[in-house]
VEXLO-133605 format. One record per residue (C-alpha): residue number from 1; residue in three letters; x, y, z. Coordinates in steps of 0.001 Angstrom, whole numbers. Each point is the difference from the previous one (the first is absolute). Layout:
// VEXLO-133605
(vexvo NUM; "ALA"; (X; Y; Z))
...
***
This chain:
// VEXLO-133605
(vexvo 1; "MET"; (156129; 27856; 60041))
(vexvo 2; "LYS"; (-1289; 308; 3577))
(vexvo 3; "ILE"; (2225; 1572; 2682))
(vexvo 4; "LEU"; (-694; -1335; 3496))
(vexvo 5; "ASP"; (1651; 659; 3377))
(vexvo 6; "TRP"; (565; -3276; 1865))
(vexvo 7; "ASN"; (-27; 1665; 3429))
(vexvo 8; "GLU"; (-3371; 1617; -653))
(vexvo 9; "LEU"; (-1707; -3274; -871))
(vexvo 10; "GLU"; (-2073; -1915; 2540))
(vexvo 11; "ASP"; (1248; -3498; 786))
(vexvo 12; "GLU"; (-2933; -1586; -1826))
(vexvo 13; "GLN"; (724; 2118; -3101))
(vexvo 14; "LYS"; (3620; -1107; -417))
(vexvo 15; "PRO"; (-686; -3539; -1292))
(vexvo 16; "LEU"; (-2502; 1457; -2473))
(vexvo 17; "VAL"; (2600; 2422; -1333))
(vexvo 18; "LEU"; (2368; -2907; -670))
(vexvo 19; "ALA"; (-2669; -2284; -1450))
(vexvo 20; "ARG"; (322; -850; -3669))
(vexvo 21; "PRO"; (-3066; 798; -2096))
(vexvo 22; "PRO"; (-2135; -3140; -39))
(vexvo 23; "LEU"; (601; -2121; -3055))
(vexvo 24; "LEU"; (-3042; -391; -2170))
(vexvo 25; "THR"; (-1551; -3395; 649))
(vexvo 26; "ASP"; (-1745; -605; -3246))
(vexvo 27; "GLU"; (-1952; -3239; 145))
(vexvo 28; "GLY"; (-639; 342; -3710))
(vexvo 29; "LEU"; (3731; 51; -719))
(vexvo 30; "SER"; (579; -2979; 2262))
(vexvo 31; "THR"; (-2713; -1967; -1780))
(vexvo 32; "GLN"; (1333; 916; -3445))
(vexvo 33; "VAL"; (3529; -1020; 967))
(vexvo 34; "ARG"; (-1286; -3319; 1298))
(vexvo 35; "GLN"; (-1759; -564; -3324))
(vexvo 36; "ILE"; (3099; 956; -1994))
(vexvo 37; "LEU"; (2135; -2443; 1961))
(vexvo 38; "ALA"; (-2550; -2779; -407))
(vexvo 39; "ASN"; (-198; 583; -3756))
(vexvo 40; "VAL"; (3770; 40; -396))
(vexvo 41; "ARG"; (255; -3195; 2014))
(vexvo 42; "GLU"; (-2593; -1664; -2212))
(vexvo 43; "ARG"; (792; 1435; -3434))
(vexvo 44; "GLY"; (3648; 1025; 228))
(vexvo 45; "ASP"; (1516; 2155; -2736))
(vexvo 46; "GLY"; (-3339; 671; -1678))
(vexvo 47; "ALA"; (-1371; 1661; 3118))
(vexvo 48; "VAL"; (3271; 1894; 569))
(vexvo 49; "LEU"; (-105; 1535; -3483))
(vexvo 50; "GLU"; (-3718; 773; 190))
(vexvo 51; "TYR"; (421; 1907; 3267))
(vexvo 52; "THR"; (3022; 1836; -1388))
(vexvo 53; "LEU"; (-2142; 1246; -2872))
(vexvo 54; "LYS"; (-2887; 842; 2341))
(vexvo 55; "TYR"; (1957; 1892; 2664))
(vexvo 56; "ASP"; (3109; 1252; -1823))
(vexvo 57; "GLY"; (-1807; 627; -3266))
(vexvo 58; "VAL"; (2614; -1803; -2080))
(vexvo 59; "SER"; (1133; -3407; -1123))
(vexvo 60; "PRO"; (3732; -465; 630))
(vexvo 61; "LYS"; (1953; 167; -3259))
(vexvo 62; "VAL"; (2197; -2718; 1506))
(vexvo 63; "TYR"; (-1279; -1969; 3007))
(vexvo 64; "ARG"; (3295; -1683; 869))
(vexvo 65; "ILE"; (2939; 2396; -298))
(vexvo 66; "SER"; (3070; -1739; -1369))
(vexvo 67; "LYS"; (3539; 627; 1179))
(vexvo 68; "ASN"; (759; 1432; -3451))
(vexvo 69; "LEU"; (-2654; 2683; 454))
(vexvo 70; "ARG"; (1361; 821; 3444))
(vexvo 71; "LYS"; (3537; 251; -1391))
(vexvo 72; "ALA"; (-1187; 2229; -2837))
(vexvo 73; "ALA"; (-1522; 2378; 2555))
(vexvo 74; "TRP"; (3262; -12; 1942))
(vexvo 75; "ASP"; (2075; 691; -3099))
(vexvo 76; "SER"; (-2259; 2893; -987))
(vexvo 77; "LEU"; (549; 1892; 3268))
(vexvo 78; "GLU"; (2230; 3042; 136))
(vexvo 79; "ASP"; (3361; -630; 1628))
(vexvo 80; "GLU"; (-929; 2123; 3022))
(vexvo 81; "ASP"; (-3176; -2002; 574))
(vexvo 82; "ARG"; (1864; -3303; -183))
(vexvo 83; "ALA"; (2609; 1304; 2416))
(vexvo 84; "ALA"; (-2703; 1078; 2482))
(vexvo 85; "ILE"; (-1656; -3435; -99))
(vexvo 86; "GLU"; (3366; -1750; 349))
(vexvo 87; "LEU"; (868; 2117; 3038))
(vexvo 88; "ALA"; (-3332; -759; 1666))
(vexvo 89; "VAL"; (366; -3713; -759))
(vexvo 90; "ALA"; (3561; -71; 1366))
(vexvo 91; "ASN"; (-943; 1716; 3274))
(vexvo 92; "VAL"; (-3105; -2114; 576))
(vexvo 93; "LYS"; (2035; -3114; -788))
(vexvo 94; "LYS"; (2778; 997; 2408))
(vexvo 95; "PHE"; (-2331; 739; 2923))
(vexvo 96; "HIS"; (-2098; -3134; -458))
(vexvo 97; "ALA"; (2980; -2302; -571))
(vexvo 98; "ALA"; (1206; 975; 3477))
(vexvo 99; "GLN"; (-3244; -1407; 1420))
(vexvo 100; "LYS"; (680; -3600; -1028))
(vexvo 101; "PRO"; (-904; -2259; 2929))
(vexvo 102; "LYS"; (2135; -2986; 924))
(vexvo 103; "ALA"; (-927; -3497; 1022))
(vexvo 104; "ILE"; (359; -573; 3735))
(vexvo 105; "GLU"; (718; -3131; 2017))
(vexvo 106; "VAL"; (-432; -364; 3761))
(vexvo 107; "GLU"; (577; -2986; 2295))
(vexvo 108; "THR"; (-2824; 670; 2445))
(vexvo 109; "MET"; (1237; -2840; 2233))
(vexvo 110; "PRO"; (2532; -2786; -531))
(vexvo 111; "GLY"; (-1070; -2138; -2938))
(vexvo 112; "VAL"; (-2809; 2337; -1106))
(vexvo 113; "ILE"; (863; 2108; -3042))
(vexvo 114; "CYS"; (-2417; 2651; -1358))
(vexvo 115; "ARG"; (629; 1849; -3244))
(vexvo 116; "ARG"; (-1674; 2681; -2074))
(vexvo 117; "GLU"; (459; -158; -3762))
(vexvo 118; "VAL"; (-683; 2935; -2322))
(vexvo 119; "ARG"; (-1855; -488; -3285))
(vexvo 120; "PRO"; (-1042; 2554; -2626))
(vexvo 121; "LEU"; (-3571; -15; -1238))
(vexvo 122; "SER"; (-337; -1742; -3355))
(vexvo 123; "ARG"; (-2284; 2331; -1947))
(vexvo 124; "VAL"; (-1193; 3511; 856))
(vexvo 125; "GLY"; (-2358; 2469; -1656))
(vexvo 126; "LEU"; (1049; 3656; -42))
(vexvo 127; "TYR"; (-2755; 2565; -632))
(vexvo 128; "VAL"; (1240; 3305; -1458))
(vexvo 129; "PRO"; (-2575; 2813; -306))
(vexvo 130; "GLY"; (-8; 1916; -3267))
(vexvo 131; "GLY"; (-2938; 2386; 335))
(vexvo 132; "THR"; (670; 3706; 423))
(vexvo 133; "ALA"; (3731; -643; 489))
(vexvo 134; "PRO"; (2178; -2842; -1383))
(vexvo 135; "LEU"; (1465; -1290; 3263))
(vexvo 136; "LEU"; (3224; -1530; -1251))
(vexvo 137; "SER"; (1403; 571; 3497))
(vexvo 138; "THR"; (-2520; -2497; 1368))
(vexvo 139; "LEU"; (1242; -2581; -2490))
(vexvo 140; "ILE"; (3574; 515; 1218))
(vexvo 141; "MET"; (-1072; -237; 3664))
(vexvo 142; "LEU"; (-1775; -3316; -623))
(vexvo 143; "ALA"; (2096; -1713; -2654))
(vexvo 144; "ILE"; (3486; 620; 1405))
(vexvo 145; "PRO"; (-636; -1494; 3473))
(vexvo 146; "ALA"; (-1686; -2975; -1685))
(vexvo 147; "LEU"; (3064; -448; -2200))
(vexvo 148; "ILE"; (2445; 296; 2930))
(vexvo 149; "ALA"; (-2095; -2435; 2069))
(vexvo 150; "GLY"; (343; -2619; -2712))
(vexvo 151; "VAL"; (-3646; -171; -1083))
(vexvo 152; "ARG"; (66; -2067; -3182))
(vexvo 153; "GLU"; (-3084; 1467; -1738))
(vexvo 154; "ARG"; (-636; 3751; 343))
(vexvo 155; "VAL"; (-3204; 986; -1793))
(vexvo 156; "VAL"; (-936; 3628; -644))
(vexvo 157; "VAL"; (-3497; 1192; -898))
(vexvo 158; "SER"; (-811; 3596; -896))
(vexvo 159; "PRO"; (-3109; 1487; -1629))
(vexvo 160; "PRO"; (146; 1111; -3640))
(vexvo 161; "GLY"; (-412; 3708; -693))
(vexvo 162; "PRO"; (-2503; 1639; -2368))
(vexvo 163; "ASP"; (2135; -1165; -2932))
(vexvo 164; "GLY"; (-226; -3621; 1152))
(vexvo 165; "GLN"; (3656; -101; 1037))
(vexvo 166; "ILE"; (1978; 156; 3229))
(vexvo 167; "SER"; (2118; 3092; 615))
(vexvo 168; "PRO"; (3430; -383; -1607))
(vexvo 169; "TYR"; (1574; 1101; 3293))
(vexvo 170; "ILE"; (-1597; -2939; 1811))
(vexvo 171; "LEU"; (1072; -2350; -2801))
(vexvo 172; "ALA"; (3560; 1301; 190))
(vexvo 173; "ALA"; (110; -373; 3786))
(vexvo 174; "ALA"; (-1282; -3564; -364))
(vexvo 175; "TYR"; (2911; -768; -2310))
(vexvo 176; "ALA"; (2501; 1603; 2380))
(vexvo 177; "CYS"; (-1413; -2027; 2912))
(vexvo 178; "HIS"; (102; -3344; -1870))
(vexvo 179; "VAL"; (-3646; -926; 511))
(vexvo 180; "THR"; (-835; -3412; -1428))
(vexvo 181; "GLU"; (-3527; 708; -1276))
(vexvo 182; "MET"; (-2100; 3090; -669))
(vexvo 183; "TYR"; (-3659; 529; -938))
(vexvo 184; "ALA"; (-2047; 3023; -1078))
(vexvo 185; "VAL"; (-2854; -332; 2457))
(vexvo 186; "GLY"; (-1065; 1866; 3116))
(vexvo 187; "GLY"; (-2856; 346; 2455))
(vexvo 188; "ALA"; (-1754; -2763; 1916))
(vexvo 189; "GLN"; (223; -2246; -3068))
(vexvo 190; "ALA"; (3812; 92; 192))
(vexvo 191; "ILE"; (-104; -1023; 3660))
(vexvo 192; "GLY"; (-2363; -2841; -911))
(vexvo 193; "ALA"; (2358; -1207; -2719))
(vexvo 194; "LEU"; (3003; 81; 2344))
(vexvo 195; "GLY"; (-1875; -1665; 2848))
(vexvo 196; "TYR"; (-1941; -2706; -1834))
(vexvo 197; "GLY"; (1994; -410; -3183))
(vexvo 198; "THR"; (-1186; -88; -3613))
(vexvo 199; "LYS"; (1170; -1845; -3084))
(vexvo 200; "THR"; (2463; 2837; -637))
(vexvo 201; "ILE"; (902; 1134; 3528))
(vexvo 202; "ALA"; (935; -2712; 2488))
(vexvo 203; "LYS"; (-1126; 331; 3625))
(vexvo 204; "CYS"; (2312; 1909; 2361))
(vexvo 205; "ASP"; (871; -773; 3611))
(vexvo 206; "LYS"; (-124; 3606; 1179))
(vexvo 207; "ILE"; (-1185; 3320; -1461))
(vexvo 208; "PHE"; (1757; 3312; 603))
(vexvo 209; "GLY"; (-620; 3594; -922))
(vexvo 210; "PRO"; (-2364; 2961; 485))
(vexvo 211; "GLY"; (-3081; 871; -2002))
(vexvo 212; "ASN"; (-3369; 1730; 74))
(vexvo 213; "ALA"; (-3007; -1044; 2092))
(vexvo 214; "TRP"; (-829; -2805; -2454))
(vexvo 215; "VAL"; (3494; -1453; 243))
(vexvo 216; "ALA"; (127; 323; 3790))
(vexvo 217; "GLU"; (-3380; -1709; 359))
(vexvo 218; "ALA"; (987; -2758; -2424))
(vexvo 219; "LYS"; (3217; -661; 1934))
(vexvo 220; "ALA"; (-1895; -169; 3279))
(vexvo 221; "GLN"; (-2625; -2378; -1392))
(vexvo 222; "ILE"; (2341; -2322; -1859))
(vexvo 223; "SER"; (2374; -348; 2951))
(vexvo 224; "SER"; (-2877; -1304; 2121))
(vexvo 225; "THR"; (-873; -2688; -2562))
(vexvo 226; "PRO"; (951; -3511; 1237))
(vexvo 227; "GLY"; (3207; -881; -1823))
(vexvo 228; "GLY"; (251; 3534; -1364))
(vexvo 229; "PRO"; (3163; 2097; -132))
(vexvo 230; "ALA"; (1502; 2071; 2787))
(vexvo 231; "ILE"; (220; 3774; -409))
(vexvo 232; "ASP"; (2668; 2469; 1042))
(vexvo 233; "LEU"; (-1725; 2386; 2427))
(vexvo 234; "PRO"; (-3237; 1953; 537))
(vexvo 235; "ALA"; (-235; 2967; -2359))
(vexvo 236; "GLY"; (-1736; 3344; 306))
(vexvo 237; "PRO"; (550; 3550; -1216))
(vexvo 238; "SER"; (3638; 1105; 211))
(vexvo 239; "GLU"; (906; 2367; 2841))
(vexvo 240; "VAL"; (2680; 2205; 1547))
(vexvo 241; "MET"; (570; 1688; 3341))
(vexvo 242; "VAL"; (2608; 2774; 263))
(vexvo 243; "LEU"; (1506; 1129; 3322))
(vexvo 244; "ALA"; (1384; 3561; -243))
(vexvo 245; "ASP"; (1642; 2342; 2500))
(vexvo 246; "HIS"; (1722; 3402; -259))
(vexvo 247; "THR"; (2845; -1506; -2052))
(vexvo 248; "ALA"; (-2348; -1246; -2733))
(vexvo 249; "ASN"; (-113; 1696; -3394))
(vexvo 250; "PRO"; (-3688; 783; -743))
(vexvo 251; "ALA"; (581; -495; -3727))
(vexvo 252; "PHE"; (1409; -3494; 608))
(vexvo 253; "VAL"; (-2890; -898; 2299))
(vexvo 254; "ALA"; (-2547; 1220; -2538))
(vexvo 255; "ALA"; (1705; -1925; -2800))
(vexvo 256; "ASP"; (-92; -3215; 2054))
(vexvo 257; "LEU"; (-3691; 451; 755))
(vexvo 258; "LEU"; (-792; 672; -3647))
(vexvo 259; "SER"; (2038; -2941; -1248))
(vexvo 260; "GLN"; (-2364; -2191; 1995))
(vexvo 261; "ALA"; (-3151; 1922; -866))
(vexvo 262; "GLU"; (590; -341; -3743))
(vexvo 263; "HIS"; (-184; -3792; 259))
(vexvo 264; "ASP"; (-3727; -275; 425))
(vexvo 265; "LYS"; (-3065; 2000; 1038))
(vexvo 266; "ALA"; (-276; -2288; 3027))
(vexvo 267; "ALA"; (3665; 415; 1047))
(vexvo 268; "GLN"; (497; 825; 3685))
(vexvo 269; "VAL"; (2111; 3073; 843))
(vexvo 270; "VAL"; (799; 1067; 3586))
(vexvo 271; "CYS"; (2587; 2476; 1319))
(vexvo 272; "LEU"; (963; 660; 3619))
(vexvo 273; "CYS"; (1547; 3483; 446))
(vexvo 274; "GLN"; (1504; 1504; 3119))
(vexvo 275; "SER"; (-1334; 3507; -649))
(vexvo 276; "GLY"; (-2866; 1828; -1649))
(vexvo 277; "LYS"; (2513; 2098; -1930))
(vexvo 278; "LEU"; (1480; -3094; -1653))
(vexvo 279; "ALA"; (-3487; -1373; -687))
(vexvo 280; "LYS"; (-998; 3154; -1864))
(vexvo 281; "ALA"; (3280; -17; -1942))
(vexvo 282; "VAL"; (-639; -3586; -1094))
(vexvo 283; "ILE"; (-3530; 896; -1148))
(vexvo 284; "ASP"; (1378; 2904; -2032))
(vexvo 285; "GLU"; (2600; -2248; -1622))
(vexvo 286; "ILE"; (-2624; -2582; -873))
(vexvo 287; "SER"; (-2066; 2650; -1761))
(vexvo 288; "GLU"; (3020; 1178; -1996))
(vexvo 289; "GLN"; (1195; -3472; -983))
(vexvo 290; "LEU"; (-3472; -1124; -1034))
(vexvo 291; "LEU"; (30; 2596; -2749))
(vexvo 292; "ILE"; (2633; -1889; -1968))
(vexvo 293; "LEU"; (-1052; -3613; 668))
(vexvo 294; "PRO"; (-1493; -1873; -2982))
(vexvo 295; "ARG"; (-1922; -2202; 2454))
(vexvo 296; "ALA"; (-1208; 2929; 2095))
(vexvo 297; "ALA"; (-3654; -987; -332))
(vexvo 298; "ILE"; (674; -3379; 1618))
(vexvo 299; "ALA"; (2154; 1596; 2714))
(vexvo 300; "ARG"; (-2662; 2596; 832))
(vexvo 301; "GLU"; (-2578; -2735; 539))
(vexvo 302; "ALA"; (2354; -1887; 2322))
(vexvo 303; "LEU"; (783; 3180; 1936))
(vexvo 304; "LYS"; (-3699; 523; 773))
(vexvo 305; "HIS"; (260; -2641; 2730))
(vexvo 306; "ALA"; (3634; 747; 947))
(vexvo 307; "ARG"; (932; 1328; 3429))
(vexvo 308; "LEU"; (2700; 2296; 1292))
(vexvo 309; "ILE"; (240; -312; 3781))
(vexvo 310; "ILE"; (1884; 2411; 2255))
(vexvo 311; "VAL"; (1819; -2025; 2682))
(vexvo 312; "GLU"; (2321; 1790; 2401))
(vexvo 313; "GLY"; (1879; -2886; 1591))
(vexvo 314; "ARG"; (2221; -2582; -1667))
(vexvo 315; "LYS"; (-1425; -2725; 2268))
(vexvo 316; "ASP"; (-3518; 754; -1229))
(vexvo 317; "MET"; (1243; -285; -3585))
(vexvo 318; "ILE"; (1450; -3432; 713))
(vexvo 319; "ASP"; (-3170; -1159; 1757))
(vexvo 320; "ILE"; (-2174; 1214; -2864))
(vexvo 321; "ALA"; (2222; -1650; -2610))
(vexvo 322; "ASN"; (-81; -3337; 1842))
(vexvo 323; "SER"; (-3755; 228; 390))
(vexvo 324; "TYR"; (-559; 855; -3673))
(vexvo 325; "ALA"; (2502; -2643; -1261))
(vexvo 326; "PRO"; (653; 1682; -3358))
(vexvo 327; "GLU"; (1087; -1761; -3164))
(vexvo 328; "HIS"; (2676; 2681; -528))
(vexvo 329; "LEU"; (1413; 2070; 2887))
(vexvo 330; "ILE"; (2139; 2981; -1015))
(vexvo 331; "VAL"; (2045; 1481; 2860))
(vexvo 332; "GLN"; (998; 3626; -549))
(vexvo 333; "LEU"; (1175; 537; 3569))
(vexvo 334; "GLU"; (3228; 1100; 1609))
(vexvo 335; "GLU"; (2124; -3086; 786))
(vexvo 336; "ALA"; (-2413; -2109; -2044))
(vexvo 337; "GLU"; (1907; -3258; 562))
(vexvo 338; "GLU"; (-766; 134; 3733))
(vexvo 339; "ILE"; (-3675; -597; -656))
(vexvo 340; "VAL"; (424; -3399; -1695))
(vexvo 341; "PRO"; (296; -2187; 3152))
(vexvo 342; "VAL"; (-3324; 1304; 1344))
(vexvo 343; "ILE"; (-1985; -423; -3212))
(vexvo 344; "GLN"; (-1813; -3312; 345))
(vexvo 345; "ASN"; (-2559; 272; -2774))
(vexvo 346; "ALA"; (924; 1128; -3521))
(vexvo 347; "GLY"; (422; -1654; -3363))
(vexvo 348; "SER"; (3114; 1962; -976))
(vexvo 349; "ILE"; (1809; 2970; 1600))
(vexvo 350; "PHE"; (1692; 2845; -1901))
(vexvo 351; "LEU"; (2539; 1967; 2039))
(vexvo 352; "GLY"; (1228; 3540; -517))
(vexvo 353; "PRO"; (-540; 2815; -2502))
(vexvo 354; "PHE"; (1527; -1795; -2981))
(vexvo 355; "THR"; (-1989; -3247; 272))
(vexvo 356; "PRO"; (-3301; 506; -1821))
(vexvo 357; "GLU"; (-2444; -2878; -214))
(vexvo 358; "ALA"; (684; -90; -3741))
(vexvo 359; "VAL"; (3443; -1561; 525))
(vexvo 360; "GLY"; (-1562; -2980; 1727))
(vexvo 361; "ASP"; (-2757; -180; -2589))
(vexvo 362; "TYR"; (2542; -356; -2774))
(vexvo 363; "ALA"; (3626; -723; 597))
(vexvo 364; "SER"; (1572; 214; 3474))
(vexvo 365; "GLY"; (-222; -3786; 337))
(vexvo 366; "THR"; (-2757; -500; 2577))
(vexvo 367; "ASN"; (-3304; -1441; -1151))
(vexvo 368; "HIS"; (-2952; 2289; -630))
(vexvo 369; "THR"; (-2643; -2712; 460))
(vexvo 370; "LEU"; (-1096; 919; 3523))
(vexvo 371; "PRO"; (-2917; -507; 2434))
(vexvo 372; "THR"; (-2704; 2680; -44))
(vexvo 373; "ALA"; (-3066; 975; 2034))
(vexvo 374; "GLY"; (1735; -631; 3345))
(vexvo 375; "ALA"; (1093; -3523; -974))
(vexvo 376; "ALA"; (3590; 1018; 877))
(vexvo 377; "ARG"; (-921; -815; 3608))
(vexvo 378; "ALA"; (267; -3677; -915))
(vexvo 379; "TRP"; (1308; -282; -3565))
(vexvo 380; "SER"; (3384; 640; -1582))
(vexvo 381; "GLY"; (558; 1235; -3505))
(vexvo 382; "LEU"; (1127; -2350; -2735))
(vexvo 383; "THR"; (3340; -1715; 676))
(vexvo 384; "LEU"; (2014; -2771; -1588))
(vexvo 385; "GLU"; (-1614; -2402; 2442))
(vexvo 386; "SER"; (-3417; 848; -1471))
(vexvo 387; "PHE"; (1060; -2178; -2936))
(vexvo 388; "MET"; (1227; -2843; 2194))
(vexvo 389; "LYS"; (-1308; -2604; 2377))
(vexvo 390; "TYR"; (1568; -2144; 2719))
(vexvo 391; "ILE"; (-67; -3741; 598))
(vexvo 392; "SER"; (833; -1384; 3421))
(vexvo 393; "VAL"; (1998; -3244; 229))
(vexvo 394; "GLN"; (730; -2163; 3012))
(vexvo 395; "SER"; (2019; -3127; 586))
(vexvo 396; "VAL"; (156; -1899; 3272))
(vexvo 397; "SER"; (2459; -2742; 946))
(vexvo 398; "ARG"; (-881; -3013; 2180))
(vexvo 399; "GLU"; (1670; 1703; 2944))
(vexvo 400; "GLY"; (-1818; 3232; -780))
(vexvo 401; "LEU"; (-3387; -1738; -20))
(vexvo 402; "GLU"; (789; -1711; 3299))
(vexvo 403; "ALA"; (596; 3438; 1531))
(vexvo 404; "LEU"; (-2874; 1795; -1742))
(vexvo 405; "GLY"; (-2577; -2773; -377))
(vexvo 406; "PRO"; (-1344; -246; 3580))
(vexvo 407; "ALA"; (-958; 3699; -30))
(vexvo 408; "VAL"; (-1707; -425; -3381))
(vexvo 409; "GLU"; (-1946; -2997; 1353))
(vexvo 410; "ARG"; (-1196; 2007; 3011))
(vexvo 411; "LEU"; (-1041; 2927; -2195))
(vexvo 412; "ALA"; (-1922; -2351; -2289))
(vexvo 413; "ASP"; (-1745; -1514; 3027))
(vexvo 414; "MET"; (-1039; 3458; 1176))
(vexvo 415; "GLU"; (-1590; 656; -3400))
(vexvo 416; "GLY"; (-1612; -3426; -144))
(vexvo 417; "LEU"; (1739; -918; -3275))
(vexvo 418; "ASP"; (995; -3590; 576))
(vexvo 419; "ALA"; (1323; -685; -3509))
(vexvo 420; "HIS"; (2488; 2835; 453))
(vexvo 421; "ARG"; (1250; -1592; 3235))
(vexvo 422; "GLN"; (182; -3419; -1626))
(vexvo 423; "ALA"; (2129; 1322; -2882))
(vexvo 424; "VAL"; (2651; 830; 2590))
(vexvo 425; "ALA"; (-537; -2905; 2378))
(vexvo 426; "MET"; (357; -2733; -2633))
(vexvo 427; "ARG"; (3316; 1454; -1137))
(vexvo 428; "LEU"; (1313; 146; 3550))
(vexvo 429; "SER"; (-1091; -3607; 617))
(vexvo 430; "GLU"; (1691; -1214; -3201))
(vexvo 431; "GLN"; (3164; -1914; 798))
(vexvo 432; "GLU"; (3162; 1307; -1642))
(vexvo 433; "THR"; (1549; -2458; -2453))
***
């Protein structure tokens, strides 16, 4: 992990220090994904199962996972595991239920009523990775907001493991979250099935969830298809930035950095420290904690492009954080709450020594599906509204049109759209009966 002093860097070096490693632009991968999607669109389930065998090395023992199988997985859990899932579900449900939007109605001028109606999406696809870690937390973060939003059909896909089956923890979480359908399929072929539909899997309106480069590319391509589904948000390697001053516990800081690094070899890990002494203490703690991590090999690879930056002033820390726009921002500073109003760009903020990123990843209630790679400058993380849409409604009385119509006619004239003007003029010329 590199240690850098912000004040010793030249101005032109600073953006480079904060730059994410360039994502591999593999034209071969893009071409293969395009071919997979085309084949799934043309051949449906047959192509899906062929690609599952080719890329996952297995044929699913059961392609469509019944509710009975999901319940059996739930019933087989230890009591403590069920209780942990139930707690996470309850907290996520509580936080997202508070986000329910309401219909609004405004009389913009006498006789002119404008409304906004809220509607849930009808059918959504929820992608749950199952590679090196069975991400049951991702299922909770996707399925519960969809349920609360009122989405009628909530479809989960997750790749089968080496035994041809989905992790029992993911199956159990699917039961706890009341998903309506579930399929043992992953990769670009799963995105194709959700986006285009097959004989078994009906087409979805929107696709949610993280995945590897194949999944991310498939989501990007299929969302640009005319009539294709929407997607949740742009996805890249997961990332964390930690702000730490003299009050920070080096062991806590190190643990937060490692909890991100163990995700993926491409995970982004950055720490801003207010002293060289703290920076060295964090490095020492990382070395110690790595010794007992089962996923240490993955974490070590991620740490090769991590940065620990010494920043003396709190203002510089804030400026750097806003410039970097991290997915996760952990604030281990004195009076941490005071920093929130001046943070403009972050996916999710974690305040104080007892708020590790892990609580948000699993069970505090906030959503862990967040913008990465600087997308937090313009994107929010997943919310209840991600599973909803809005329809505007207007109604105008005769008196309202008499007041509003002349302005509409003039605006139509300015644009040269005579039929628009006529649609108003003929109504105004109509005699009341």
